[in-house]
Steps between C-alpha positions, in 0.01 A plus 500: 500500500295443179654554158257784450630679810852480385434682167530871440167679522504579124570134403243374745245740353574375144461144621154594640413659171602168318294297741198723444548444119521116554175515700334659199603205284825617354848368532674574836831511317392808308692609193465876532728685733349735753738782405248777442475767770192696599615813305603269217141367494357852513748593217370218285145623550583858455704457175217279362242757585740777371342838541736659241407237236118532580484878520736579212321251276146628549533848622430668166199282424341549837563881515360532151179310588404658839748786571683545836228339710619165367749521789232397738460163340840402653362542842180316428665198336769501768241445772322232295819313435605530867192295572609226258855511641356449847312191382811371328692546818270283702507225232871494446560491879305182490652360176855638458566309181681602179274605223249718681149494340512142375578318828281730692198434279575129494490479865205734561276354236631205303696364207295645212477852652872495585605389155280770317618770737864408435443487127330836476758674724801344323366623160441837652854514646666392170307769310585768757867414463469571127310819550744644756807407291329653190424813697875539579585511136432868429692609815806286406496630137479856629785441745716361220402785268327261254186571312213322667378259240323153519830326442695695758224450758494131443875471525501698821222293656686183411819635664297576819355153519838337436676714773215417748524131419870484551473684833224266618696192410765629740281378793311640802788709631542675172127555478496639854781734434378624156148543628629715793710707254197545284296627798771738602556627149135536421378640834800735512454602139132563565573718797774698325303550184180586692662741732686688216178519300319635795782762579622603161226410249178548671227669295190456715381476859298205647168649398545362145435150651127597516474643155439312191614761245243390256579126511202271473278769350197369304453199737462423863830599672487192714535283194815684396641485858433123503681459165790713624500295823662216304838665595422395855369158405820421290716647783408292806605147433830357589454444876389143435861429363610510872309178546610335183844444651361376844760217512791738470403726797576412866185503729271569190182483707584826674744657252300481177169653621691794635704525182182500284361784694820694504517462113160674479604779739838579333392432155180700539681800653767501224230464219293782648808732554625440145152554350440817712834653395438435136148643512616826672775537243290457182483851346186452291236249595295592207770397258520157668122455498467599131789275396730797390744387769517114470814465723452722809739290706792522257437872438488585871814303581693646210399852591572456876833318480651592168654254249764360737277475798224345275743225409572429864122480579456264207780270639311486835171427318677215311624352835128507609395312186774239526427444873134462423561238241739327734236483771228390255720216368572390861127478572406324192791250516402403853142462396593280202735298718234452769254373240752279328611356836149376533513367148216703359669704221605376156873411512474486882809279523715768333346795681519334842880452468705681764853632495671371814784742449296821457177382676271620232277323252698582177252370242213673665708827480581439137122456437454842669747644241427314189120539487510882564780529240279317246214736580714799445636369173141423394423881518703532183250289314174614668490802733137416568599156635741662748232750605254205548742318727601809699141594555446164666789535731342734756160331475670168553683625808169612649332171403783314673464709808131467528500125447710487819272739688186315391658163601603633841158659565332170407733306730431743778125480461537117503697512829865551416686651785848637408771377719795703368704764689289779340136482562205742443281335758137631504594760236575222250167456335420876456842568355463204257164619389629861448809372311288285273253787430798728421657253267176447306454873457855532367449225244171659388688825453772340289251303282250798451465618134589865469549586126193381300628668185806269509305186428393196712846323504682804637242561762495143625856402443569468886204279544570295190857436593405399862221270376736354244767403761237350724349294215838365394559402863165326517555309180844388625348399825233286336743347249806423714349519855835654640340569833491120571874470479735551791462398870491840665222546754183683389178639634597443868425857636139420591471297819238267358734400227804341666845538330484308168788388296551285190759296676386131551 
């Protein structure tokens, strides 16, 4: 009887995963432990997507711009991002490697494309960690009964980053458990809060979802709706984190594509339910649209739950913020480790170090804590600088997504035939084209100038920050040629280009 036949089914499956990883050009004796379950993987994506963080952060702005119909953007964006998640599912099934967008792009197109994609996406992730942690500041200050000031928000944000970093350093098992706790707390909290608002604090019927209440007057309403639709655009990313930890999930070719879609389903439902319950509980839409009620979320929750219940809701909201930062850090550290493992980042030797006891890349995790902390501290000196970096975060995410989709579409048109456990078959090319078209429209919407009276810099801040990151990346590529380092295979998806490696 073979050694394979004498092993337990689970262990044999992990051996097969390691063998697949070795066939892709990475060490058979992998360093990560495959200790993340399917629901742990879903939880990682869900807490990264975090419907509570997304809705609570942008509800007031979106409702003020377009009124209650802004709700429909969550459905529109959800469908568009589901297309992207489907593309990612087929790609990760073929290349279940830690780091997500970087190794996928490297294999689908080549070294330069892979490096630039990784660079843009890493910058976006680090900026997003800072923005989410900063957004937690007012909630923590309110929970502790402190006055929300610049200093208190910064201290609270640093505390959230520190807590998430410590938890992440605990290893995959800790990440798996905390992510699942975050999912249960956030999803449970969203359902409880939403149901209570529907039952005890409802002010309107569903008909208001088709009424603008004067929002967008004086211009084409579609323009206002597109601007308010940013709540959906900012909401639906996080599913890709399921693929960032591909080397920590058993049977990733089947598990991760399913987890990505499940993240969209559950996260989308929770986001829409939270948003709908808040809309129906807002007593005066005119006050929100005019700016007289700048904090409709806080006012609705305080009125519906009272001072004590409000504190409990704030605690659940803070769990959502911490879980979101935790998942973002996990994704960014795996990306940094994946790029450093190939020797293409500054300080690669340090960032590629691995803790044999905890089975995590500690210095990559510290990078994912230190850089966002510096960004948060920098807001004390220049608030505009923080706004610039945060504005880039969502655009950078979508740029990273579409670089993968474009590379996959190009490879398909050149003859790439995915061999993973999850395949789209004849639907592949139409889905890829639709996902690319959707992503481009989303980026145009984010970069579109909307307030001519505010000056050119404010109008083009998203575009300027995105171009700035790309230019810095191009300059570094031309100067140091980092893409030439490392011996990981590249550009081997297209059949006419056999697997290439820098190994002699």
